[in-house]
N, C-alpha and C positions, 0 to 999 in steps of 0.2 A: 416816177414822180418828178414833176418839173418845179424847181425851186429857184427863186430869185434871192440872192444874197446882197443886201445893201449894208455897207459898213465902212469902217476905217481900218487902221493898221492892225487892230485886234483880229480882224478876219483876213486881211491881206498877207499877214505873215512878216511884219516888220522885223528885220534883224535875223531872219532865218532863211533857209533855202525855200524858195517860193513853192516848190513841190510839197513842202511840209506845212503849208499854211492851212488854216481851218477850211477855207473855201476850196482849196485843191484836194484836200483829203475827202471832203464831202463829195466832190465831183468824181472821185474814183469809185464811189459806191455804185454798184451795178444797176441799182434801181433808181438812181438819181440823175437827172439832167440839171445842171447848174448854170444859171446865168448870173453874172455878177455886175455890180456897180460898187466897187470898193476902191478907196484911195486913202493913202496915208494923209492924216491931218483933216479928213473930211468932217465937217460940222453939220449939224442939222440945218442950220441956216443956208449954208452953201449947197447942200444937197437939194433942199427945197427949191432954191433958185434955179439950179440946173435941171431938176426933175420936172418943173413946170413946162419946160420946152421939149421934153422927151415924150413921144407917144408910145405907150406900151401896146403892142399889137398881140402879144401873147397873154393867155390866161394861165396863171400859175396855181399849182396846188398849194404852194406855201411861199410866203415871203418872210425871210429873216431880216429884221430891222435892227441893226446894231449901230445905233448912233447915240451920241451924248457924251462919250468919253472926252472928246476934244473940246466940246462945249464946257464941260466941267474943268478941264485943265486950263482953259482960258478964263476961268472964273465967271462964266456966263450964268446969269441968274436962271434957276431951274424953271421959273415961270415962262421965260422966253423959249427955252428948249421945248417945253411941253406944248406950247402953241405951234411951234414948227412941226413937232412929231404928230400932233393931231391933224394938221393939214396934210401931211404926208400920208397918214393912215386913211384919211377921207378919200384921197386920190386912189389909194391902193385897194380899197374895199371892193370896188367893182372889177378888179383885175385879178383877184385871187380867192381861193377857197378859205385860206386861213393866214393870219399874220401872227408871227412870233416876235415879240420885242425881246432883244438880247441885252440884258443889263450887265454893265461892266462892274457893278458894285459887288464887293465881297466883304463879308463881315470881318474878315481878318484885317481889312483896311483900317477899321476903327481901333484895332489893338496895337498898331505899329506906333511907337513913340517917336516923336520928332521926324515924322515921315515927310513933312511938308504938305500933307493933305489937309485941306480945309474940311474938317470933320463935320461942321455945321452944314456946309454945302453938300457934302456926301449924303447926309441924312435927307436933305431936301431932294436930291436926285433919287435916292432910294424910294422915298415916298412918291415922287413924281412917276417913276416907272410903275409902281404898284397901282397908283390912282389911275394912270393912263390905261393900263391893262383892264381894270375894272370898268372904267367909263366907256371905253371903246369896244368892250367885249372881245378882246384879243388875248392871246396867251403871253405869259411872261416866263422867259427862261432866265432864272436868276442863279444858275449853277455854272456860269462861265468859268470862274476860278475855283469854285467848290472848296474854299478854305486854303487854296494853294498860293494866294497872292503874296503872303508874307514870306514865302520860301524863295530866297534868292537863287538857289540852285535850279529853280524851275523857270527862271526868267533870263532873257538876254540883256535886259536893262531894268530900270526901275518900274516899268509898266507893261512890258510885252512878254508873252510866254515863249519859252524855248521850243525846239522841235518836239521833244517828248511830251510836254504839256499841251502843245498845239494838237497833237494826235488824240490825247485824252479828251480835250474840249470838243474836237470834231466828233468823236465817238459818242460823247454825251448828247451833243446836238442832234446827231443822226437818230439816236434812240428817241429823243424827245419829239422830233419831227414825225417819226414813224408812229408814235403813240397817238398824236393828234390828227394824223392824216390817213389813217387806214380805213 
């Protein structure tokens, strides 16, 4: 299965051994060929700008689209992010069998007191991902953290998974991709 991973530090393994990043763990699966476009700090706007100059010559079985976390952290209005993601999805639709939006939102984010998270904006982003998946008829993977975000021992800093959690996330994604692409 040929997969294109598009994302930011949540896929690239910020703060951990790069071999233990989600994208690299996925690439070790014997039935996966992984191409990546991941970069720390990548926003939907920057990717859209860079992506319009890239010609995809490969047809992919699946595209993982994990963008929006940095938009959120920069207090980007969700309506701007959804426009960027819609344009990206429109470009990708003719280049792949299926698209999976990977949401960084975890319900435990709403339970953390004084976390510095703008909870109203989190709600907007959560609704944005759900709406976008429905409107564009793409899949939504909303189990990235799976309730683990509030567990400090599972992270290398306030926002990034450690190696152990990165492996769990990669395995969840692997199973999710296989379910929709068999």
